[in-house]
C-alpha positions as CSV (number, residue, x, y, z in Angstrom):
1,M,0.0,0.0,0.0
2,E,3.0,2.4,0.9
3,D,4.5,1.6,-2.3
4,Q,1.4,2.6,-4.3
5,V,1.0,5.9,-2.4
6,K,4.6,6.7,-3.3
7,K,3.9,5.7,-6.9
8,V,0.9,7.8,-7.2
9,I,2.8,10.9,-5.7
10,E,5.6,10.3,-8.3
11,E,3.1,10.3,-11.1
12,K,1.7,13.5,-9.9
13,N,5.1,15.1,-9.7
14,K,6.0,14.2,-13.3
15,S,5.9,17.3,-15.5
16,S,4.2,17.1,-18.8
17,Y,6.0,20.4,-20.0
18,G,8.9,20.1,-22.3
19,I,11.9,22.5,-22.5
20,Q,10.2,24.8,-24.9
21,D,7.1,25.2,-22.6
22,Y,9.5,26.0,-19.6
23,L,11.4,28.5,-21.8
24,S,8.2,30.3,-22.9
25,I,6.8,30.3,-19.2
26,G,10.3,31.5,-18.0
27,Y,10.3,34.2,-20.5
28,V,6.7,35.5,-19.6
29,F,7.7,35.3,-16.0
30,L,10.6,37.5,-16.6
31,L,8.7,39.8,-18.7
32,I,6.2,40.4,-15.9
33,L,9.1,40.9,-13.3
34,G,10.8,43.3,-15.8
35,I,7.7,45.4,-16.1
36,F,7.1,45.4,-12.4
37,H,10.7,46.4,-11.5
38,E,10.6,49.4,-14.1
39,T,7.2,50.4,-12.9
40,I,8.3,50.5,-9.2
41,Y,11.5,52.2,-9.8
42,Y,10.0,55.0,-12.0
43,N,6.9,55.4,-9.6
44,F,9.4,56.7,-7.0
45,L,10.5,59.4,-9.5
46,G,6.8,60.2,-10.2
47,I,6.7,58.7,-13.5
48,N,4.4,56.2,-15.1
49,I,6.9,54.5,-17.3
50,L,4.4,52.6,-19.4
51,E,3.1,55.8,-20.9
52,Y,6.6,56.2,-22.1
53,S,7.4,52.8,-23.5
54,S,7.0,51.3,-26.8
55,I,6.0,47.5,-27.3
56,L,9.7,46.8,-27.9
57,D,10.7,48.3,-24.6
58,V,8.1,46.1,-22.8
59,L,9.3,43.0,-24.6
60,I,13.0,43.4,-24.0
61,S,12.6,44.9,-20.4
62,P,13.8,41.6,-18.7
63,V,17.0,41.8,-20.6
64,S,17.7,45.6,-20.3
65,V,17.0,45.3,-16.5
66,I,19.3,42.4,-15.9
67,S,22.0,43.7,-18.2
68,G,21.7,47.3,-17.3
69,T,22.4,46.7,-13.6
70,L,25.5,44.8,-12.7
71,S,24.5,43.9,-9.1
72,L,21.1,42.8,-10.4
73,G,22.8,40.6,-13.0
74,V,25.0,38.9,-10.5
75,G,22.0,38.6,-8.1
76,F,20.1,36.8,-10.9
77,I,22.8,34.2,-11.2
78,V,23.2,33.9,-7.3
79,C,19.4,33.3,-7.2
80,I,19.5,30.4,-9.6
81,I,22.5,28.9,-7.7
82,L,20.7,29.3,-4.3
83,G,17.5,27.9,-5.7
84,I,19.2,24.8,-6.9
85,A,21.3,24.4,-3.7
86,Y,18.0,24.8,-1.5
87,A,16.2,22.2,-3.5
88,K,19.2,19.8,-3.3
89,L,20.0,20.3,0.4
90,M,16.3,20.0,1.8
91,P,15.9,16.3,0.9
92,L,19.1,15.8,3.1
93,Y,17.3,17.5,6.0
94,Y,14.1,15.6,5.5
95,K,16.1,12.3,5.3
96,W,17.6,13.2,8.6
97,L,14.1,13.7,10.1
98,G,12.9,10.4,8.6
99,K,15.4,8.8,11.1
100,K,13.5,10.2,14.0
101,E,11.0,7.9,15.7
102,K,8.0,10.1,15.5
103,Y,8.5,10.3,11.6
104,K,8.7,6.6,11.0
105,S,4.8,6.1,11.1
106,G,1.5,7.7,10.9
107,K,0.6,11.1,9.4
108,K,4.0,12.5,10.0
109,K,5.5,9.9,7.8
110,E,3.1,10.5,5.1
111,K,3.7,14.2,5.2
112,L,7.5,13.7,5.1
113,D,7.1,11.2,2.2
114,K,5.2,13.9,0.4
115,M,7.8,16.4,0.9
116,N,10.5,14.1,-0.2
117,M,8.6,13.5,-3.5
118,A,8.1,17.2,-4.0
119,F,11.8,17.9,-3.5
120,K,12.6,15.5,-6.3
121,S,10.3,17.2,-8.7
122,S,11.9,19.5,-11.3
123,S,8.8,21.7,-11.0
124,F,9.7,22.4,-7.3
125,I,13.3,23.4,-8.2
126,I,11.9,25.8,-10.8
127,F,9.4,27.2,-8.2
128,I,12.1,27.9,-5.7
129,I,14.3,29.6,-8.3
130,A,11.2,31.7,-9.3
131,L,10.5,32.6,-5.8
132,Y,14.2,33.9,-5.3
133,I,14.1,35.8,-8.6
134,F,10.8,37.4,-7.9
135,G,12.1,38.8,-4.5
136,L,15.3,40.1,-6.3
137,F,13.4,42.0,-9.0
138,I,10.9,43.5,-6.6
139,G,13.6,44.2,-4.0
140,F,15.9,46.0,-6.5
141,G,13.1,48.0,-7.9
142,V,12.2,49.3,-4.3
143,G,15.9,49.8,-3.4
144,R,16.9,51.6,-6.6
145,G,13.9,53.9,-6.6
146,G,14.1,54.7,-2.9
147,K,17.7,55.4,-3.0
148,T,17.4,57.6,-6.1
149,K,14.4,59.5,-4.6
150,E,16.4,60.1,-1.5
151,K,19.5,61.4,-3.5
152,L,17.3,63.8,-5.5
153,A,15.9,65.0,-2.1
154,K,19.2,65.6,-0.7
155,E,20.7,67.0,-3.8
156,T,23.6,64.5,-3.7
157,I,23.4,63.2,-7.3
158,E,26.6,63.2,-9.4
159,L,26.4,64.0,-13.0
160,T,27.0,60.9,-15.3
161,H,26.3,61.7,-18.9
162,Q,26.3,64.6,-21.5
163,L,23.5,65.1,-23.9
164,V,24.0,66.8,-27.1
165,F,20.8,68.0,-28.6
166,E,20.0,68.4,-32.5
167,D,20.3,72.3,-32.1
168,G,23.9,71.8,-30.7
169,E,22.9,72.5,-27.1
170,K,24.9,70.4,-24.6
171,Q,23.8,69.4,-21.2
172,E,25.5,67.5,-18.3
173,V,23.1,65.5,-16.6
174,K,22.5,62.5,-14.2
175,M,20.8,59.8,-16.2
176,L,18.1,58.2,-14.2
177,G,16.9,56.0,-17.1
178,K,16.5,55.5,-20.9
179,N,14.4,53.5,-23.3
180,S,14.1,53.6,-27.1
181,L,12.0,56.6,-27.1
182,Y,13.0,58.7,-24.1
183,V,15.7,59.8,-21.8
184,F,15.0,60.5,-18.1
185,Y,17.3,62.7,-16.2
186,V,18.2,65.6,-14.0
187,T,20.6,68.6,-14.3
188,Q,22.7,70.3,-11.8
189,K,20.6,73.3,-11.6
190,E,17.2,71.6,-11.9
191,R,16.5,68.7,-9.7
192,E,13.1,67.9,-11.1
193,V,13.1,64.9,-13.3
194,A,13.0,65.8,-17.0
195,I,11.9,63.6,-20.0
196,A,13.2,64.1,-23.4
197,P,12.3,62.3,-26.5
198,I,15.4,60.9,-28.3
199,D,14.2,60.7,-31.9
200,G,14.7,64.1,-33.6
201,N,15.9,65.7,-30.5
202,I,19.1,64.1,-29.0
203,K,21.9,63.7,-31.2
204,V,24.6,62.2,-28.8
205,I,24.5,60.5,-25.3
206,K,27.8,60.7,-24.0
207,K,29.1,59.1,-20.6
208,L,31.2,61.4,-18.5
209,K,34.6,60.2,-17.1
210,E,34.3,59.3,-13.5
211,K,35.9,61.8,-11.0
212,E,39.0,60.3,-9.2
């Protein structure tokens, strides 16, 4: 009877999804997280970023977010490693619990068996990784937005880029963000967030050398 229960649990844990399905679901998941991250960050600056985004900006938001922030890119990789490590280590913990007398029979043993089967499922590993990445994206969105807003309030922002406009005007600014359509920035004199269209308006965006 016990073997039949384990067999049923194993059958339930077997995934009917293929690699292509997981990739599609993963992309949609990252797409949603990318939008959430950008929305949270720009909301701290008083901007509804979706009003200034093209369809292309939305579609590539996961890539732009991960590649645009080094710490987030590193954190993304760390989340995958931690998720896999957690899913691999937990079965050892439950195996250790199984040696205790109170887990050798009854409902506690059934619960332990279910948990052991769950940890062996690839779906569970993916769930844990997704949970870590979700926390990472949301946390970075809140952290970046809050930190930038605080710096703007204290006027402690350093200029990072030079914008050269089509009419020849040049401005040194602190770049707060950019997509395919607009540049979001503040200047040394004006600390209110400015939004400038790129097409037909900005000719060059040049990164300033860091002060030693």
